[in-house]
C-alpha positions in Angstrom: 0.0 0.0 0.0 1.2 3.5 -0.8 0.1 6.5 1.3 0.6 10.3 0.9 0.6 12.7 3.8 0.6 16.5 4.3 3.2 17.6 6.7 3.4 21.0 8.5 6.6 22.0 10.3 8.4 24.9 11.9 11.9 24.7 10.5 13.7 26.8 13.1 15.2 23.9 15.1 15.7 21.5 12.2 18.8 21.0 10.0 16.6 21.0 6.9 14.3 18.3 5.6 16.8 15.6 4.3 18.0 12.7 6.4 21.7 13.0 7.1 24.3 10.4 7.9 25.4 12.2 11.0 22.0 11.6 12.5 21.4 15.3 13.3 17.8 16.5 13.7 16.0 16.8 10.4 12.4 16.7 9.5 12.7 13.5 7.6 14.3 11.8 10.6 11.5 12.6 13.0 8.8 11.9 10.4 10.2 8.5 9.6 10.7 7.7 13.3 7.0 8.5 14.0 5.7 6.5 11.1 7.9 3.6 11.9 6.4 3.3 15.3 2.9 3.2 13.9 3.9 0.7 11.2 6.0 -1.3 13.8 8.7 -1.6 11.1 11.1 0.9 9.4 9.5 3.4 7.0 11.3 5.5 4.4 9.5 8.6 3.0 9.9 10.7 -0.1 9.0 14.4 -0.2 7.7 16.9 -2.8 10.5 19.3 -2.2 13.5 19.4 0.2 13.8 22.4 2.4 17.0 23.9 4.0 17.7 24.6 7.7 15.4 27.1 9.1 12.8 26.9 6.3 9.2 26.1 7.2 6.4 24.2 5.5 2.7 24.8 5.5 2.0 21.6 3.6 4.9 19.5 2.5 3.7 16.3 0.7 5.3 13.0 1.4 4.7 9.4 0.3 5.7 6.0 1.6 5.0 2.3 1.0 4.2 -0.2 3.6 2.8 -3.6 4.2 1.4 -2.6 7.6 -2.4 -2.7 7.8 -3.6 0.5 9.4 -6.5 2.8 8.7 -5.9 6.5 7.8 -6.9 7.7 11.3 -4.2 5.5 12.8 -1.5 6.9 10.5 -2.6 10.5 11.1 -3.2 10.5 14.9 -0.8 7.8 15.7 1.9 9.6 13.7 1.2 12.9 15.4 1.4 11.4 18.9 4.9 10.4 18.1 6.0 13.6 16.5 7.6 16.6 18.3 5.6 19.8 18.7 7.3 21.6 15.8 6.0 19.1 13.1 2.7 17.4 12.5 0.7 15.5 9.9 -2.3 17.4 8.5 -3.9 14.7 6.4 -3.3 11.2 5.0 -4.7 9.4 1.9 -4.1 6.2 0.0 -2.6 6.8 -3.5 -2.0 4.8 -6.6 1.1 2.7 -7.1 2.4 5.2 -9.7 2.2 8.2 -7.4 5.4 10.0 -6.4 5.4 13.1 -4.1 8.3 14.7 -6.0 8.0 13.5 -9.6 4.2 13.8 -9.9 4.1 17.4 -8.7 3.4 19.7 -11.7 3.9 22.9 -9.7 5.0 24.2 -6.3 4.2 27.3 -4.3 6.3 29.2 -1.7 5.8 32.3 0.5 8.6 34.5 1.7 7.7 36.8 4.7 9.5 40.1 5.5 9.0 42.2 8.6 9.6 45.7 7.3 9.7 47.9 10.4 12.2 50.1 12.1 12.2 48.1 15.3 12.8 44.3 15.2 10.2 41.9 16.6 11.3 39.0 18.9 8.1 37.1 18.1 8.7 37.3 14.4 12.5 36.7 14.4 12.3 33.0 13.5 9.3 33.4 11.1 10.3 36.3 8.8 13.2 38.4 7.6 13.6 41.7 9.4 14.3 44.7 7.1 14.5 48.0 9.0 14.8 50.2 5.9 11.5 51.2 4.2 11.0 49.3 1.0 9.6 50.7 -2.2 6.9 48.2 -3.0 6.0 49.8 -6.3 9.5 49.4 -7.6 9.7 45.8 -6.4 6.4 45.0 -8.1 7.7 46.5 -11.3 10.9 44.3 -11.1 8.8 41.2 -10.4 7.3 41.4 -13.9 10.6 40.6 -15.6 10.7 37.2 -13.8 7.2 35.9 -14.7 7.1 33.2 -17.4 9.6 30.7 -18.7 13.3 31.8 -18.3 16.8 30.5 -17.7 17.1 31.2 -14.0 20.9 30.5 -13.7 21.4 33.9 -12.1 19.2 32.7 -9.2 20.6 29.2 -8.9 22.5 28.1 -5.7 26.0 26.6 -6.1 24.8 23.2 -4.8 21.8 22.9 -7.2 21.5 19.5 -8.8 18.7 20.3 -11.2 19.3 19.2 -14.8 18.1 22.4 -16.3 18.0 26.0 -15.1 14.9 26.7 -17.2 11.8 27.1 -15.1 8.4 28.6 -15.6 7.1 31.0 -13.0 3.3 31.2 -13.2 3.0 34.2 -10.9 4.7 36.3 -8.3 2.6 38.5 -6.0 3.9 40.9 -3.3 1.4 41.9 -0.7 1.8 44.2 2.2 -0.4 44.4 5.4 0.9 46.9 7.9 4.6 46.1 8.4 4.3 42.6 7.0 5.3 41.8 3.4 4.6 38.4 1.8 6.0 37.3 -1.5 3.9 34.6 -3.0 5.4 32.6 -5.9 4.3 29.6 -7.9 6.3 27.8 -10.6 6.5 24.4 -12.3 9.7 23.8 -10.3 12.4 25.7 -8.4 16.2 25.7 -8.4 18.1 25.4 -5.1 17.9 28.7 -3.3 16.0 30.2 -6.2 13.2 31.9 -4.1 15.7 33.2 -1.6 18.0 34.6 -4.3 15.0 36.3 -6.0 14.1 37.9 -2.7 17.6 39.1 -2.1 17.7 40.6 -5.5 14.3 42.3 -5.1 15.4 43.7 -1.8 18.1 45.7 -3.5 15.4 47.3 -5.7 13.2 47.9 -2.7 16.0 49.7 -0.9 16.7 51.9 -3.9 20.1 50.4 -4.5 19.1 49.3 -8.0 16.4 50.1 -10.5 13.6 47.8 -11.4 14.9 47.0 -14.9 18.2 45.9 -13.3 16.5 42.6 -12.5 16.1 41.9 -16.2 19.8 42.5 -16.6 20.5 40.0 -13.8 18.2 37.5 -15.4 19.7 37.9 -18.8 23.3 37.6 -17.5 22.6 34.0 -16.3 25.4 34.7 -13.7 24.8 34.1 -10.0 27.3 36.8 -9.0 25.2 39.5 -10.7 22.1 38.9 -8.4 21.5 40.0 -4.8 22.6 38.0 -1.8 20.7 34.9 -0.7 17.9 36.0 1.7 17.9 34.4 5.1 16.0 31.1 5.5 13.6 31.9 8.2 11.3 33.9 6.0 10.7 31.0 3.5 7.7 28.7 3.6 7.0 25.8 1.4 3.2 26.3 0.9 2.1 23.3 -1.2 2.7 21.1 -4.2 0.1 20.6 -6.9 -1.0 17.2 -8.3 -3.4 15.9 -10.9 -4.3 13.1 -8.5 -5.7 15.4 -5.8 
């Protein structure tokens, strides 16, 4: 039997999603431990998109195969009983044998949160990027338009990226502001390593007035990582969801 689950986690105290040989605390480690207790045998899970240290997830999707006979309620509530407080399962469903959490996803969505206020917030420190300088939202929105659509995003690609192609298709990017809180909402068919955080770091330079909006097009066209802004800090990034034809 193959099952898919939705996983929510606060990434602050995790060393990213992926299981590591050193045995340090990762989301995959605690998730597999919890499911293995319910299954009463080892469980190995696969996710829709790996996240780095400090990055959060609203609905990460995972799948696993098992011979253990349990109903969905047992996987959901039994799994949550054995998980730490900073990670939990949101739903569970049986999926077809050909389902794969990563390869069947036709799109993914992320949020990036910025606390744009003169004074920092202790409550928001691990949930958003603090930017004390006032940002020009209109200029940032103008710059965003150059990134929408299918492009070679090499200029926003992390050094450790293992993707076969830098060409991705961004369906939309939206920048919304409520009070001192900014949220960048971005959806694409797939993302390169650090792509969202590198886009945010580049847009921040426009927002601060250090660069013009059309500079972002120059960065994109250059296909050179050194031309873009610095990688934004991880705590503002949220994996929102993955999209599937199956559900």
